[in-house]
DSSP file (Angstrom, degrees, kcal/mol; ACC not computed):
  #  RESIDUE AA STRUCTURE BP1 BP2  ACC     N-H-->O    O-->H-N    N-H-->O    O-->H-N    TCO  KAPPA ALPHA  PHI   PSI    X-CA   Y-CA   Z-CA
    1    1 A E     >        0   0    0      0, 0.0     4,-2.2     0, 0.0     5,-0.2   0.000 360.0 360.0 360.0 -50.7  129.4  -19.4   77.6
    2    2 A R  H  >  +     0   0    0      1,-0.2     4,-2.6     2,-0.2     5,-0.2   0.857 360.0  55.5 -64.9 -33.4  132.3  -19.0   75.1
    3    3 A L  H  > S+     0   0    0      2,-0.2     4,-2.7     1,-0.2    -1,-0.2   0.924 107.3  48.6 -64.3 -43.4  134.7  -20.3   77.7
    4    4 A R  H  > S+     0   0    0      2,-0.2     4,-2.5     1,-0.2    -2,-0.2   0.893 111.6  50.0 -63.9 -39.3  132.6  -23.5   78.1
    5    5 A E  H  X S+     0   0    0     -4,-2.2     4,-2.7     2,-0.2    -2,-0.2   0.923 111.8  48.1 -63.2 -43.9  132.5  -23.9   74.3
    6    6 A A  H  X S+     0   0    0     -4,-2.6     4,-2.5     1,-0.2    -2,-0.2   0.906 112.2  48.8 -64.4 -41.4  136.2  -23.5   74.1
    7    7 A E  H  X S+     0   0    0     -4,-2.7     4,-2.6     2,-0.2    -1,-0.2   0.888 110.7  51.4 -65.2 -38.5  136.8  -26.0   76.9
    8    8 A G  H  X S+     0   0    0     -4,-2.5     4,-2.2     2,-0.2    -2,-0.2   0.925 111.7  46.5 -62.6 -44.9  134.4  -28.4   75.2
    9    9 A L  H  X S+     0   0    0     -4,-2.7     4,-2.7     1,-0.2    -2,-0.2   0.895 111.2  52.8 -63.3 -39.9  136.3  -28.1   72.0
   10   10 A L  H  X S+     0   0    0     -4,-2.5     4,-2.7     2,-0.2    -2,-0.2   0.924 108.2  50.3 -61.7 -44.1  139.6  -28.5   73.9
   11   11 A D  H  X S+     0   0    0     -4,-2.6     4,-2.3     2,-0.2    -2,-0.2   0.920 111.4  48.5 -59.6 -44.2  138.3  -31.7   75.5
   12   12 A I  H  X S+     0   0    0     -4,-2.2     4,-2.3     1,-0.2    -2,-0.2   0.933 113.4  46.6 -61.8 -46.2  137.3  -33.1   72.1
   13   13 A Q  H  X S+     0   0    0     -4,-2.7     4,-2.7     1,-0.2    -1,-0.2   0.872 110.9  52.5 -66.0 -36.6  140.7  -32.2   70.6
   14   14 A M  H  X S+     0   0    0     -4,-2.7     4,-2.7     2,-0.2    -1,-0.2   0.892 108.6  50.6 -66.2 -38.4  142.5  -33.7   73.5
   15   15 A Q  H  X S+     0   0    0     -4,-2.3     4,-2.3     2,-0.2    -2,-0.2   0.923 111.7  47.6 -63.1 -43.7  140.6  -36.9   73.1
   16   16 A K  H  X S+     0   0    0     -4,-2.3     4,-2.6     2,-0.2    -2,-0.2   0.918 112.0  50.5 -62.1 -42.7  141.5  -37.0   69.4
   17   17 A L  H  X S+     0   0    0     -4,-2.7     4,-2.5     1,-0.2    -2,-0.2   0.925 110.5  48.4 -61.7 -45.1  145.1  -36.3   70.3
   18   18 A N  H  X S+     0   0    0     -4,-2.7     4,-2.2     2,-0.2    -1,-0.2   0.882 110.7  51.6 -63.8 -37.9  145.2  -39.1   72.9
   19   19 A T  H  X S+     0   0    0     -4,-2.3     4,-2.3     2,-0.2    -2,-0.2   0.933 111.5  47.0 -62.3 -45.7  143.7  -41.5   70.3
   20   20 A K  H  X S+     0   0    0     -4,-2.6     4,-2.7     1,-0.2    -2,-0.2   0.869 110.1  53.1 -65.2 -36.7  146.3  -40.5   67.8
   21   21 A R  H  X S+     0   0    0     -4,-2.5     4,-2.5     2,-0.2    -1,-0.2   0.911 109.3  48.9 -64.2 -41.0  149.0  -40.9   70.4
   22   22 A A  H  X S+     0   0    0     -4,-2.2     4,-2.2     2,-0.2    -2,-0.2   0.909 112.0  48.7 -65.0 -41.2  147.8  -44.4   71.2
   23   23 A E  H  X S+     0   0    0     -4,-2.3     4,-2.5     2,-0.2    -2,-0.2   0.912 111.1  50.8 -62.8 -42.3  147.7  -45.3   67.5
   24   24 A L  H  X S+     0   0    0     -4,-2.7     4,-3.0     1,-0.2    -2,-0.2   0.916 108.8  50.9 -62.0 -43.4  151.2  -43.9   67.1
   25   25 A K  H  X S+     0   0    0     -4,-2.5     4,-2.6     2,-0.2    -1,-0.2   0.915 109.8  50.5 -61.2 -42.5  152.4  -46.0   70.0
   26   26 A T  H  X S+     0   0    0     -4,-2.2     4,-2.2     1,-0.2    -1,-0.2   0.927 113.3  45.6 -60.0 -45.1  150.9  -49.1   68.5
   27   27 A L  H  X S+     0   0    0     -4,-2.5     4,-2.7     2,-0.2    -2,-0.2   0.895 112.2  50.7 -66.4 -40.1  152.6  -48.3   65.2
   28   28 A M  H  X S+     0   0    0     -4,-3.0     4,-2.4     2,-0.2    -2,-0.2   0.897 110.2  49.9 -65.5 -39.4  155.9  -47.6   66.8
   29   29 A D  H  X S+     0   0    0     -4,-2.6     4,-2.3    -5,-0.2    -1,-0.2   0.915 112.1  48.0 -63.5 -42.0  155.8  -50.9   68.7
   30   30 A R  H  X S+     0   0    0     -4,-2.2     4,-2.5     2,-0.2    -2,-0.2   0.910 110.9  51.1 -64.6 -42.6  155.0  -52.7   65.5
   31   31 A L  H  X S+     0   0    0     -4,-2.7     4,-2.7     1,-0.2    -2,-0.2   0.909 109.7  50.2 -61.3 -42.2  157.9  -51.0   63.7
   32   32 A Q  H  X S+     0   0    0     -4,-2.4     4,-2.6     2,-0.2    -1,-0.2   0.913 109.9  50.5 -62.7 -42.4  160.2  -52.0   66.6
   33   33 A A  H  X S+     0   0    0     -4,-2.3     4,-2.3     1,-0.2    -2,-0.2   0.912 111.8  47.7 -62.2 -41.8  159.1  -55.6   66.3
   34   34 A L  H  X S+     0   0    0     -4,-2.5     4,-2.7     2,-0.2    -2,-0.2   0.899 111.5  50.3 -66.2 -40.2  159.7  -55.5   62.5
   35   35 A N  H  X S+     0   0    0     -4,-2.7     4,-2.5     2,-0.2    -2,-0.2   0.902 110.7  49.7 -64.0 -40.3  163.1  -53.9   63.0
   36   36 A D  H  X S+     0   0    0     -4,-2.6     4,-2.3     2,-0.2    -2,-0.2   0.923 112.6  47.0 -62.9 -43.6  164.0  -56.6   65.6
   37   37 A E  H  X S+     0   0    0     -4,-2.3     4,-2.6     2,-0.2    -2,-0.2   0.901 111.1  52.2 -64.8 -40.5  162.9  -59.3   63.2
   38   38 A F  H  X S+     0   0    0     -4,-2.7     4,-2.4     2,-0.2    -2,-0.2   0.920 110.4  47.7 -60.9 -45.1  164.8  -57.7   60.3
   39   39 A E  H  X S+     0   0    0     -4,-2.5     4,-2.3     2,-0.2    -1,-0.2   0.909 111.9  50.3 -63.3 -41.8  168.0  -57.6   62.4
   40   40 A E  H  X S+     0   0    0     -4,-2.3     4,-2.3     1,-0.2    -2,-0.2   0.913 111.6  47.6 -62.6 -43.0  167.5  -61.3   63.5
   41   41 A M  H  X S+     0   0    0     -4,-2.6     4,-2.6     2,-0.2    -1,-0.2   0.869 110.2  52.4 -68.0 -36.3  167.0  -62.4   59.9
   42   42 A N  H  X S+     0   0    0     -4,-2.4     4,-2.3     2,-0.2    -1,-0.2   0.899 109.7  49.2 -65.0 -39.5  170.1  -60.4   58.8
   43   43 A N  H  X S+     0   0    0     -4,-2.3     4,-2.3     2,-0.2    -2,-0.2   0.915 111.6  48.9 -64.0 -42.1  172.1  -62.1   61.4
   44   44 A R  H  X S+     0   0    0     -4,-2.3     4,-2.5     2,-0.2    -2,-0.2   0.904 109.7  52.2 -63.4 -41.6  170.8  -65.5   60.3
   45   45 A K  H  X S+     0   0    0     -4,-2.6     4,-2.6     2,-0.2    -1,-0.2   0.917 109.2  50.0 -59.9 -44.0  171.6  -64.6   56.7
   46   46 A K  H  X S+     0   0    0     -4,-2.3     4,-2.4     1,-0.2    -2,-0.2   0.910 109.9  50.7 -61.9 -42.8  175.2  -63.8   57.7
   47   47 A E  H  X S+     0   0    0     -4,-2.3     4,-2.4     1,-0.2    -1,-0.2   0.919 111.5  47.9 -60.9 -43.2  175.5  -67.1   59.6
   48   48 A L  H  X S+     0   0    0     -4,-2.5     4,-2.5     2,-0.2    -2,-0.2   0.895 110.6  51.1 -66.1 -39.6  174.3  -69.0   56.5
   49   49 A E  H  X S+     0   0    0     -4,-2.6     4,-2.2     2,-0.2    -1,-0.2   0.905 110.6  49.4 -63.4 -40.0  176.7  -67.1   54.3
   50   50 A D  H  X S+     0   0    0     -4,-2.4     4,-2.4     2,-0.2    -2,-0.2   0.915 110.5  50.4 -63.5 -42.3  179.5  -68.0   56.6
   51   51 A D  H  X S+     0   0    0     -4,-2.4     4,-2.8     1,-0.2    -2,-0.2   0.898 108.9  52.0 -61.9 -40.6  178.4  -71.7   56.6
   52   52 A I  H  X S+     0   0    0     -4,-2.5     4,-2.5     2,-0.2    -1,-0.2   0.924 110.0  49.0 -60.9 -44.4  178.3  -71.6   52.8
   53   53 A E  H  X S+     0   0    0     -4,-2.2     4,-2.2     2,-0.2    -2,-0.2   0.921 112.2  47.8 -62.7 -44.2  181.9  -70.2   52.7
   54   54 A I  H  X S+     0   0    0     -4,-2.4     4,-2.4     1,-0.2    -2,-0.2   0.926 113.0  48.2 -62.9 -45.0  183.1  -72.9   55.2
   55   55 A C  H  X S+     0   0    0     -4,-2.8     4,-2.5     1,-0.2    -2,-0.2   0.885 110.0  52.7 -63.9 -38.3  181.4  -75.7   53.2
   56   56 A S  H  X S+     0   0    0     -4,-2.5     4,-2.3    -5,-0.2    -1,-0.2   0.917 109.9  48.0 -63.1 -42.7  182.9  -74.4   49.9
   57   57 A Q  H  X S+     0   0    0     -4,-2.2     4,-2.3     2,-0.2    -2,-0.2   0.908 112.2  49.2 -64.5 -41.4  186.4  -74.4   51.4
   58   58 A K  H  X S+     0   0    0     -4,-2.4     4,-2.7     2,-0.2    -2,-0.2   0.901 110.4  51.4 -63.8 -40.3  185.9  -78.0   52.7
   59   59 A L  H  X S+     0   0    0     -4,-2.5     4,-2.7     2,-0.2    -2,-0.2   0.912 109.4  49.7 -63.6 -42.9  184.6  -79.1   49.3
   60   60 A I  H  X S+     0   0    0     -4,-2.3     4,-2.2     2,-0.2    -1,-0.2   0.927 112.7  47.2 -62.0 -44.6  187.7  -77.6   47.6
   61   61 A R  H  X S+     0   0    0     -4,-2.3     4,-2.4     1,-0.2    -2,-0.2   0.903 112.4  50.1 -63.7 -40.3  190.0  -79.4   50.1
   62   62 A A  H  X S+     0   0    0     -4,-2.7     4,-2.9     2,-0.2     5,-0.2   0.908 109.8  50.3 -65.1 -41.3  188.1  -82.6   49.7
   63   63 A E  H  X S+     0   0    0     -4,-2.7     4,-2.6     2,-0.2    -1,-0.2   0.902 111.5  48.5 -63.7 -40.1  188.3  -82.4   45.9
   64   64 A K  H  X S+     0   0    0     -4,-2.2     4,-2.5     2,-0.2    -2,-0.2   0.913 112.8  48.3 -64.7 -41.8  192.0  -81.8   46.1
   65   65 A L  H  X S+     0   0    0     -4,-2.4     4,-2.5     2,-0.2    -2,-0.2   0.933 113.6  46.0 -63.8 -46.6  192.5  -84.7   48.4
   66   66 A I  H  X S+     0   0    0     -4,-2.9     4,-2.4     2,-0.2    -2,-0.2   0.910 113.2  50.3 -62.8 -42.1  190.4  -87.0   46.2
   67   67 A S  H  X S+     0   0    0     -4,-2.6     4,-1.8    -5,-0.2    -1,-0.2   0.907 111.1  49.1 -63.0 -41.5  192.3  -85.8   43.2
   68   68 A G  H  X S+     0   0    0     -4,-2.5     4,-1.7     1,-0.2    -2,-0.2   0.900 111.1  48.9 -65.5 -40.9  195.6  -86.4   44.9
   69   69 A L  H  X S+     0   0    0     -4,-2.5     4,-2.1     1,-0.2    -2,-0.2   0.876 108.6  54.4 -66.2 -37.0  194.6  -89.9   46.0
   70   70 A G  H  X S+     0   0    0     -4,-2.4     4,-2.0     1,-0.2    -1,-0.2   0.889 106.5  51.7 -63.3 -38.9  193.4  -90.7   42.4
   71   71 A G  H  X S+     0   0    0     -4,-1.8     4,-2.0     1,-0.2    -1,-0.2   0.877 108.1  51.1 -66.0 -38.0  196.9  -89.7   41.1
   72   72 A K  H  X S+     0   0    0     -4,-1.7     4,-2.4     2,-0.2    -1,-0.2   0.895 108.4  52.5 -65.6 -39.7  198.6  -92.0   43.6
   73   73 A K  H  X S+     0   0    0     -4,-2.1     4,-2.5     1,-0.2    -2,-0.2   0.918 109.3  49.2 -62.6 -43.0  196.4  -94.9   42.5
   74   74 A E  H  X S+     0   0    0     -4,-2.0     4,-2.3     1,-0.2    -1,-0.2   0.904 110.8  50.1 -63.5 -40.3  197.3  -94.3   38.9
   75   75 A R  H  X S+     0   0    0     -4,-2.0     4,-1.4     2,-0.2    -1,-0.2   0.893 111.5  48.3 -65.9 -38.8  201.0  -94.2   39.7
   76   76 A R  H  X S+     0   0    0     -4,-2.4     4,-0.9     2,-0.2    -2,-0.2   0.901 111.3  50.5 -67.2 -39.7  200.7  -97.5   41.7
   77   77 A T  H >< S+     0   0    0     -4,-2.5     3,-0.7     1,-0.2    -2,-0.2   0.903 110.0  50.0 -64.7 -40.4  198.8  -99.2   38.8
   78   78 A E  H 3< S+     0   0    0     -4,-2.3    -1,-0.2     1,-0.2    -2,-0.2   0.803 102.2  62.7 -68.3 -28.5  201.5  -98.0   36.3
   79   79 A A  H 3<        0   0    0     -4,-1.4    -1,-0.2     1,-0.3    -2,-0.2   0.779 360.0 360.0 -68.8 -25.7  204.2  -99.4   38.6
   80   80 A Y    <<        0   0    0     -4,-0.9    -1,-0.3    -3,-0.7    -2,-0.2   0.460 360.0 360.0 -88.0 360.0  202.9 -103.0   38.2
């Protein structure tokens, strides 16, 4: 009798354990998906930061070029 009760309790506890394992797997899968998304967004952020740096350098070069051309125009105007 006591053995059957113990086996019944064991079955109940095993069912609870299996339920918790399934919940844990669901949570672990969700966590992995979030980590993957986080890594992807960090990579995208790095790409955008690199693009910003490249655009800033191009802007600086363009401003120097425009400034240099403006100086040549002034010198030509003064020559006449």
